[in-house]
C-alpha positions in Angstrom: 10.2 41.2 6.2 6.4 40.9 6.0 6.7 38.2 3.3 9.1 36.3 5.5 6.8 36.6 8.5 3.9 35.4 6.4 5.9 32.4 5.2 7.0 31.6 8.7 3.4 31.8 10.0 2.3 29.5 7.2 5.0 27.0 8.0 4.3 27.1 11.8 0.6 26.5 11.0 1.5 23.6 8.8 3.7 22.1 11.5 1.0 22.6 14.1 -1.7 21.0 11.9 0.5 18.0 11.0 1.3 17.5 14.7 -2.4 17.5 15.5 -3.6 15.4 12.6 -0.8 12.8 12.2 -1.3 11.3 15.7 -5.0 11.2 15.1 -4.6 9.3 11.9 -2.0 7.1 13.6 -4.4 6.5 16.4 -7.2 5.7 14.0 -5.0 3.2 12.1 -3.8 1.6 15.3 -7.4 1.3 16.5 -8.6 -0.3 13.2 -5.7 -2.7 13.3 -6.3 -3.5 17.0 -10.0 -4.1 16.3 -9.2 -6.4 13.4 -6.2 -8.1 15.0 -8.1 -11.0 16.4 -9.8 -11.7 13.0 -6.5 -11.3 11.1 -4.8 -13.6 13.6 -7.5 -16.2 13.4 -7.6 -16.3 9.6 -3.8 -16.3 9.1 -2.5 -18.2 12.1 -5.5 -20.0 13.4 -4.4 -22.3 16.3 -0.8 -21.2 16.1 -1.7 -17.6 17.2 -1.1 -18.1 21.0 2.1 -19.8 20.2 3.2 -17.0 17.9 2.2 -14.4 20.6 4.2 -16.3 23.2 7.2 -16.3 20.8 7.3 -12.5 21.1 
């Protein structure tokens, strides 16, 4: 029973950590993409970018 409890606690901790860290990583990635979106858009689409945006 003690081993099961220890395993359960470890699993719960792992889930908690993943819930805390994954959104942070996701937010960081989204922030970096958002920061570089203008530059990416300019280099890939150039003048077509507003048109591409209005397409969506």
